[in-house]
C-alpha positions in Angstrom: 101.6 -66.0 -81.9 104.6 -66.5 -79.5 105.8 -63.0 -80.2 102.4 -61.4 -79.5 102.0 -63.5 -76.4 105.5 -62.4 -75.3 104.7 -58.7 -75.8 101.4 -59.0 -73.8 103.2 -60.9 -71.0 105.9 -58.1 -70.8 103.2 -55.4 -70.6 101.3 -57.4 -67.8 104.5 -57.7 -65.8 105.1 -54.0 -65.8 101.4 -53.3 -64.9 101.6 -55.3 -61.7 104.0 -53.1 -59.7 102.2 -50.0 -61.2 98.8 -51.2 -59.9 100.4 -52.1 -56.6 101.7 -48.6 -56.2 98.4 -47.1 -57.1 96.6 -49.3 -54.5 99.1 -48.1 -51.8 98.6 -44.5 -52.8 94.8 -45.0 -52.6 95.1 -46.5 -49.1 97.5 -43.7 -47.9 95.1 -41.0 -49.2 92.0 -42.7 -47.8 90.5 -43.5 -51.2 88.9 -46.8 -52.3 91.7 -49.2 -53.4 89.5 -52.2 -54.2 89.3 -51.4 -57.9 93.1 -51.4 -58.1 93.3 -54.6 -56.2 90.8 -56.4 -58.4 92.5 -55.1 -61.6 95.8 -56.2 -60.1 94.4 -59.7 -59.5 93.1 -59.9 -63.0 96.5 -58.8 -64.4 98.3 -61.5 -62.3 95.9 -64.2 -63.5 96.3 -63.1 -67.1 100.1 -63.0 -66.7 100.1 -66.5 -65.3 98.0 -67.9 -68.2 100.0 -66.0 -70.9 103.2 -67.4 -69.3 101.8 -70.9 -69.4 100.8 -70.6 -73.0 104.2 -69.3 -74.0 106.0 -72.1 -72.1 104.0 -74.9 -73.7 104.2 -73.6 -77.3 107.8 -72.4 -77.0 108.9 -75.8 -75.6 107.2 -77.7 -78.4 108.6 -75.4 -81.0 112.2 -75.6 -79.7 112.1 -79.4 -79.5 110.8 -79.6 -83.1 113.5 -77.3 -84.2 116.2 -79.3 -82.4 115.0 -82.5 -84.1 114.9 -80.8 -87.5 118.4 -79.4 -86.9 119.8 -82.9 -86.1 118.2 -84.3 -89.2 119.5 -81.5 -91.4 123.0 -81.8 -90.0 123.2 -85.6 -90.3 121.7 -85.6 -93.8 124.2 -82.9 -94.9 127.2 -84.7 -93.4 126.2 -88.0 -95.1 125.9 -86.2 -98.4 129.4 -84.7 -98.2 132.1 -86.2 -100.4 134.9 -88.7 -99.6 137.4 -85.8 -99.6 135.6 -84.3 -96.5 135.3 -87.6 -94.6 138.9 -88.5 -95.2 139.9 -85.5 -93.0 137.0 -85.5 -90.5 136.8 -87.6 -87.3 133.5 -89.3 -86.7 133.6 -88.7 -82.9 134.2 -85.0 -83.5 131.3 -84.7 -86.0 128.9 -86.4 -83.6 129.9 -84.0 -80.8 129.5 -81.0 -83.1 126.0 -82.3 -84.0 124.8 -83.1 -80.5 126.3 -80.1 -78.7 125.4 -77.8 -81.6 121.8 -78.8 -81.6 121.6 -78.5 -77.8 123.1 -75.0 -78.0 120.6 -74.0 -80.7 117.8 -75.5 -78.5 119.2 -73.4 -75.6 118.9 -70.3 -77.8 115.4 -70.9 -79.3 113.7 -71.9 -76.1 114.6 -68.9 -73.9 114.2 -66.4 -76.8 110.5 -67.4 -77.2 109.8 -68.4 -73.6 111.4 -65.5 -71.8 113.4 -63.0 -73.8 110.6 -61.5 -75.9 108.6 -60.8 -72.8 111.7 -59.5 -71.0 112.5 -57.1 -73.8 108.9 -56.0 -74.0 108.8 -55.4 -70.2 111.9 -53.2 -70.5 110.4 -51.3 -73.4 107.2 -50.6 -71.4 108.9 -50.1 -68.1 111.3 -47.2 -69.1 108.7 -44.6 -70.3 106.3 -45.5 -67.5 109.0 -45.1 -64.9 110.1 -41.8 -66.3 106.5 -40.6 -66.4 105.9 -41.7 -62.9 109.0 -40.1 -61.3 112.0 -39.0 -63.4 114.2 -38.6 -60.3 113.9 -42.2 -59.3 114.2 -43.2 -62.9 117.7 -41.7 -63.0 118.8 -43.9 -60.1 117.2 -46.9 -61.8 119.1 -46.0 -65.0 122.4 -45.9 -63.0 121.7 -49.4 -61.7 121.1 -50.6 -65.2 124.4 -49.0 -66.5 126.5 -50.6 -63.7 124.8 -54.0 -64.2 125.5 -53.9 -68.0 129.0 -52.7 -67.5 129.9 -55.5 -65.1 128.6 -58.2 -67.5 130.3 -56.7 -70.6 133.6 -56.9 -68.7 133.0 -60.5 -68.0 132.1 -61.3 -71.6 135.2 -59.4 -72.8 137.4 -61.6 -70.6 135.8 -65.0 -71.3 134.6 -65.2 -74.9 138.0 -65.9 -76.5 138.9 -68.4 -73.7 135.6 -70.2 -74.1 136.3 -70.7 -77.8 139.6 -72.5 -76.8 137.6 -74.6 -74.3 135.2 -75.8 -77.1 138.1 -76.5 -79.5 139.7 -78.6 -76.8 136.4 -80.5 -76.2 136.1 -81.2 -79.9 139.7 -82.4 -80.1 139.1 -84.7 -77.1 135.9 -86.1 -78.6 137.7 -87.1 -81.8 140.6 -88.6 -79.8 138.2 -90.6 -77.6 136.3 -91.9 -80.6 139.6 -93.0 -82.2 140.5 -94.9 -79.1 137.2 -96.7 -78.8 137.1 -97.6 -82.4 140.6 -99.2 -82.1 140.2 -100.8 -78.7 141.3 -104.2 -79.9 144.6 -102.8 -81.2 145.2 -100.9 -77.9 144.6 -104.0 -75.8 146.8 -106.2 -78.1 149.7 -103.8 -77.9 149.3 -103.1 -74.2 148.8 -99.4 -75.1 145.8 -98.7 -73.0 147.8 -97.3 -70.0 149.9 -95.1 -72.3 146.8 -93.7 -74.1 145.0 -93.0 -70.8 148.0 -90.9 -69.9 147.4 -88.9 -73.1 143.7 -88.7 -72.2 144.5 -87.4 -68.7 146.9 -84.8 -70.2 144.3 -83.6 -72.6 141.7 -83.3 -69.9 144.2 -81.4 -67.7 144.7 -78.9 -70.5 141.0 -78.6 -70.8 140.6 -77.7 -67.1 143.5 -75.3 -67.3 141.7 -73.3 -70.0 138.3 -73.7 -68.3 139.2 -72.5 -64.7 139.8 -68.8 -65.6 136.5 -68.7 -67.4 134.7 -70.2 -64.4 136.4 -67.6 -62.1 134.9 -64.7 -64.1 131.5 -66.3 -64.2 131.6 -66.8 -60.4 132.5 -63.2 -59.9 129.7 -62.1 -62.2 127.2 -64.1 -60.3 128.2 -62.7 -57.0 128.3 -59.1 -58.3 124.8 -59.3 -59.9 123.2 -60.7 -56.8 124.8 -58.0 -54.7 123.7 -55.4 -57.2 120.1 -56.5 -56.9 120.1 -56.0 -53.1 122.0 -52.7 -53.2 119.7 -51.4 -55.9 116.5 -52.1 -53.9 118.0 -50.5 -50.8 119.2 -47.4 -52.8 115.7 -47.0 -54.4 114.0 -47.2 -51.0 116.5 -44.7 -49.4 116.4 -42.2 -52.3 112.6 -42.6 -52.5 112.2 -41.9 -48.8 114.4 -38.7 -49.2 112.2 -37.6 -52.1 109.0 -38.4 -50.2 110.2 -36.2 -47.3 110.6 -33.4 -49.7 107.2 -34.0 -51.3 108.7 -35.1 -54.6 107.6 -38.8 -54.4 104.6 -40.6 -53.0 104.7 -43.8 -51.0 103.0 -45.5 -53.9 105.8 -44.2 -56.2 108.4 -45.8 -53.9 106.5 -49.1 -53.8 106.1 -49.1 -57.6 109.8 -48.3 -58.1 110.8 -51.1 -55.8 108.6 -53.4 -57.9 110.1 -51.9 -61.0 113.6 -52.5 -59.6 112.8 -56.1 -58.7 111.3 -56.7 -62.1 114.2 -55.0 -63.9 116.9 -56.9 -62.0 115.1 -60.2 -62.5 114.6 -59.6 -66.2 118.1 -58.3 -66.7 119.5 -61.2 -64.8 117.6 -63.6 -67.2 118.7 -61.6 -70.2 122.3 -61.4 -69.1 122.4 -65.1 -68.3 121.0 -65.8 -71.7 123.6 -63.5 -73.4 126.4 -65.1 -71.3 125.1 -68.5 -72.3 125.0 -67.3 -75.9 128.7 -66.2 -75.8 129.5 -69.5 -74.2 127.6 -71.4 -76.9 128.9 -69.3 -79.8 132.0 -71.3 -80.5 129.9 -74.5 -80.7 127.3 -72.9 -82.9 130.0 -71.6 -85.2 131.5 -75.0 -85.5 128.0 -76.5 -86.2 127.3 -74.0 -89.0 130.8 -74.3 -90.4 130.0 -78.0 -91.1 126.7 -77.0 -92.7 128.6 -74.5 -94.8 130.7 -77.3 -96.3 129.6 -77.8 -99.9 129.9 -81.0 -101.9 132.5 -80.8 -104.6 130.2 -82.8 -106.8 127.3 -80.7 -108.1 124.4 -82.2 -110.0 123.3 -80.2 -113.0 119.9 -78.5 -112.8 118.8 -80.3 -116.0 120.4 -83.7 -115.1 118.5 -86.7 -116.5 118.3 -90.2 -115.0 120.9 -92.6 -116.3 119.5 -95.3 -118.5 121.8 -98.4 -118.6 120.8 -100.5 -121.6 123.9 -102.6 -122.2 126.5 -101.5 -119.7 129.2 -100.1 -122.0 131.7 -97.9 -120.0 134.2 -95.6 -121.6 137.0 -93.7 -119.9 138.0 -90.9 -122.4 141.3 -89.3 -121.6 140.4 -88.9 -117.9 142.8 -86.9 -115.7 142.3 -86.2 -112.0 144.7 -85.0 -109.2 143.8 -84.8 -105.6 143.7 -81.2 -104.3 145.8 -82.1 -101.3 148.6 -84.6 -101.4 149.8 -86.7 -104.3 148.0 -89.3 -106.4 145.4 -89.4 -109.1 145.2 -90.6 -112.7 146.5 -89.1 -115.9 145.1 -89.6 -119.4 143.1 -92.7 -118.7 141.5 -94.1 -121.9 139.9 -97.5 -121.9 136.5 -99.1 -122.3 134.6 -102.0 -120.8 132.3 -103.8 -123.2 128.9 -104.9 -121.9 129.2 -107.9 -119.6 133.0 -107.7 -119.5 135.2 -107.9 -116.4 137.9 -105.3 -116.3 140.6 -105.7 -113.6 142.7 -102.8 -112.4 146.1 -103.8 -110.9 149.2 -101.9 -109.8 151.1 -100.9 -106.8 149.5 -99.0 -103.9 148.9 -95.5 -104.9 148.9 -96.2 -108.6 145.3 -94.9 -109.1 143.2 -98.0 -109.1 140.7 -96.8 -106.5 140.8 -93.3 -107.8 139.7 -94.5 -111.3 136.6 -96.2 -109.9 135.9 -93.4 -107.5 135.6 -91.2 -110.6 133.1 -93.7 -112.0 130.8 -93.3 -109.0 131.4 -89.5 -109.0 133.0 -89.4 -105.7 135.2 -86.9 -107.6 134.9 -85.3 -111.1 137.8 -85.5 -113.5 139.7 -82.3 -114.3 139.8 -83.2 -118.0 138.2 -86.0 -120.0 134.9 -87.7 -119.6 133.4 -91.0 -118.5 130.5 -92.4 -120.5 128.0 -95.1 -119.6 126.1 -96.3 -122.7 127.0 -93.0 -124.4 125.8 -90.8 -121.5 128.3 -88.5 -119.8 128.0 -89.3 -116.1 128.3 -85.6 -115.2 125.0 -85.0 -117.0 122.9 -87.6 -115.2 121.5 -87.6 -111.7 123.7 -88.8 -108.9 120.9 -91.1 -107.6 120.5 -92.9 -110.9 124.2 -93.2 -111.4 125.0 -94.7 -108.0 121.8 -96.7 -108.1 123.2 -98.4 -111.3 126.4 -99.4 -109.6 126.8 -102.2 -107.0 129.9 -102.2 -104.9 131.6 -104.9 -102.7 134.3 -103.3 -100.6 137.2 -104.8 -98.9 135.7 -103.6 -95.6 132.0 -104.8 -95.8 131.0 -101.9 -93.5 128.1 -103.6 -91.8 125.7 -101.8 -89.5 124.5 -102.5 -86.0 121.1 -103.8 -87.1 119.6 -107.1 -88.3 121.2 -109.3 -91.0 118.2 -108.8 -93.2 118.4 -105.0 -92.9 122.1 -105.1 -93.7 121.5 -107.1 -96.9 118.5 -104.9 -97.9 120.4 -101.6 -97.4 120.3 -100.9 -101.1 116.7 -102.1 -101.5 114.8 -101.3 -98.3 111.5 -102.5 -99.7 112.8 -106.0 -100.6 110.8 -108.9 -99.4 112.2 -111.6 -97.1 112.1 -114.1 -99.9 114.2 -111.8 -102.1 116.7 -111.3 -99.2 116.9 -115.0 -98.6 117.5 -115.7 -102.4 120.3 -113.1 -102.4 121.9 -114.7 -99.3 121.6 -118.1 -100.9 123.3 -117.0 -104.1 126.1 -115.4 -102.0 126.6 -118.6 -100.1 125.5 -117.0 -96.9 122.1 -118.7 -96.2 123.5 -121.7 -94.2 125.4 -119.7 -91.6 122.6 -117.2 -91.3 120.0 -119.9 -90.6 122.3 -121.4 -88.0 122.0 -118.1 -86.0 119.5 -118.2 -83.2 117.3 -115.5 -84.7 118.2 -116.2 -88.4 117.8 -113.1 -90.6 116.6 -111.1 -87.6 119.9 -111.6 -85.7 121.2 -108.1 -84.8 124.9 -107.6 -85.5 127.3 -105.8 -83.3 129.2 -102.6 -84.3 130.6 -103.1 -87.8 129.4 -106.7 -88.0 130.8 -107.9 -84.7 129.7 -111.5 -84.1 130.5 -112.6 -87.7 133.8 -113.9 -89.1 135.6 -112.0 -91.9 134.2 -114.4 -94.5 130.7 -114.2 -93.2 130.8 -110.5 -93.3 132.0 -110.5 -96.8 129.3 -112.9 -97.9 126.7 -110.5 -96.4 128.3 -107.7 -98.5 128.0 -109.9 -101.6 124.4 -110.7 -100.9 123.8 -106.9 -100.5 125.2 -106.3 -104.0 123.2 -109.3 -105.4 120.0 -107.9 -104.0 120.7 -104.4 -105.4 120.9 -106.1 -108.8 122.7 -103.1 -110.4 123.9 -103.5 -114.1 127.4 -102.2 -113.2 129.6 -103.8 -110.5 132.7 -102.7 -108.6 134.7 -105.3 -106.6 137.1 -103.2 -104.6 139.7 -105.7 -103.2 136.7 -107.7 -102.1 138.7 -110.8 -101.0 142.2 -109.4 -100.2 141.6 -109.5 -96.4 140.5 -113.2 -96.4 142.5 -116.4 -96.1 142.9 -118.5 -99.3 140.2 -121.1 -98.4 137.6 -118.5 -97.5 138.6 -116.5 -100.6 137.8 -119.4 -102.8 134.3 -119.8 -101.4 133.7 -116.0 -101.7 135.1 -116.1 -105.2 132.4 -118.5 -106.3 129.7 -116.1 -105.0 131.4 -113.2 -106.8 131.5 -115.2 -110.0 127.8 -115.6 -109.8 127.4 -111.9 -109.0 129.4 -110.9 -112.0 127.4 -112.9 -114.5 125.7 -110.6 -117.0 127.2 -107.4 -115.4 129.9 -105.1 -116.5 132.4 -105.5 -113.7 135.4 -103.6 -112.5 137.8 -105.5 -110.1 140.6 -104.0 -108.0 142.8 -106.8 -106.8 146.2 -107.3 -105.3 146.1 -111.1 -105.6 146.6 -111.7 -109.3 145.3 -115.2 -108.9 141.8 -113.8 -108.5 141.8 -112.0 -111.9 142.9 -114.8 -114.3 139.4 -114.9 -115.8 139.2 -111.1 -116.4 138.4 -110.1 -119.9 140.8 -107.2 -119.7 143.5 -106.3 -117.2 144.8 -102.7 -116.9 148.1 -102.2 -115.1 148.4 -98.7 -113.7 151.7 -97.1 -112.8 151.7 -93.6 -111.1 148.2 -93.0 -112.4 148.9 -93.9 -116.0 148.1 -97.0 -118.0 151.4 -98.9 -118.3 150.0 -102.2 -119.8 146.6 -103.5 -121.0 145.5 -106.9 -122.2 144.4 -110.3 -121.1 146.1 -112.2 -118.4 147.9 -114.5 -120.9 149.0 -111.6 -123.1 150.4 -109.6 -120.2 152.0 -112.6 -118.5 154.2 -113.4 -121.5 155.0 -109.8 -122.5 157.9 -109.5 -120.1 156.8 -106.2 -118.7 155.7 -104.9 -115.3 152.8 -107.4 -115.1 155.2 -110.3 -115.7 157.3 -108.9 -112.8 154.2 -108.7 -110.6 153.4 -112.4 -111.4 156.9 -113.5 -110.5 156.9 -111.4 -107.3 153.6 -113.1 -106.3 155.1 -116.5 -106.8 152.8 -117.4 -109.7 153.8 -119.2 -112.9 154.0 -117.1 -116.0 
């Protein structure tokens, strides 16, 4: 509908100066011009209403597409794997999304609101002008050629530099997000002034790149405005010469002045659109480059839901190396019996987190397989696998929303009674009820307003409410003081009951009750057994105990 309306609008725009010229010719020749005037009025009214229809429909369509693009981009980014997010900056991604969607909006809207009718007007105008007076048409063509040439020159001298401008903007956005996210560190180390110097330097580089581009755009603007005035004067002068020689009528001159005004106005709109498109191109390219990122984890077309009956987990000769950098696991083979607690210990970089990232399919092993109740996790749906695993991280990663919503993140449909029960089991109910708004208390960014222990108990309540048969405790208490850790440990013990649990811990005192301890060294299993067995073996685990000041 928009395309048809645009074509009709373009035809009507060309008809107006043509009818004006015919009316002038009728007057000059002493004929009745009223019919031309009436038709001209009808065309003007039709042009107005077609333009109104196009504007309303195009605006709504463009806004719908912008919202859909934001949803698509954000959904895509949230689905990308940990390997992507480990390299990406949140601030840069948000700028790519917002500016990319705005740029796409700036393409969709003018295309349907203006450019279809502009192109249609040019298509109708050229043959009509040639038919009306080919001599004046040649001058009109020369005007078009000069206009296009000037703008092509500007584009050629600004497109590369504009890409550099957008790259600098993206870099600055990532830097600014990094600073805001670590403001407490900057203030504590009196680094705000130093960092602001870096910010100023970055902005100065941005302006140094932007100024030459702005100079070309300013020159283009002046030249195109001058071309419009010169073109009208030239058409009038040449038309007067042709009229004196009997090769053009007064109506032809009037029509061609209208054609020139229309042509310059439409070309100005089209050129501005194309210049804007060149300006937006680097941002749009960055937007689609993110959308072109593909998850490394691919779900099989015939994947079936994971069915956890008992909770038996088997790592069968699993090997994985990170594509970039060092680290990974080599030949991991162990099993967790239903309801067992398996602790993974070892030095930083030994492969503890990697092993459990493989269980959640953040990555896939290069060789070997992981089975849950006999089902290869690569053959089940990702939603069912991750829905069967509860996780309590070292960083609780709370959202800026109510406490109830934070607890129910894994079960959005949970009732308030279920949320309260989970909070009670996690030992969080008392401090939540002491808040002015209780469970409806809205937390600040990343849980601001709660202590470390309170945030961690919210995270435990979240895992309790999810009620998954498998559980991962990823250094869930390592950032807490000993007293708080003991209170959280009670909640974790209640959470582990009846679940197959994997624990990553640096504090060996927290894993005394584990059914099985696996000591990893450079990605390989160095020792495996119970706490008592490993403590008296005289190996690496014994050294770890002694280094931690614990009794063997």
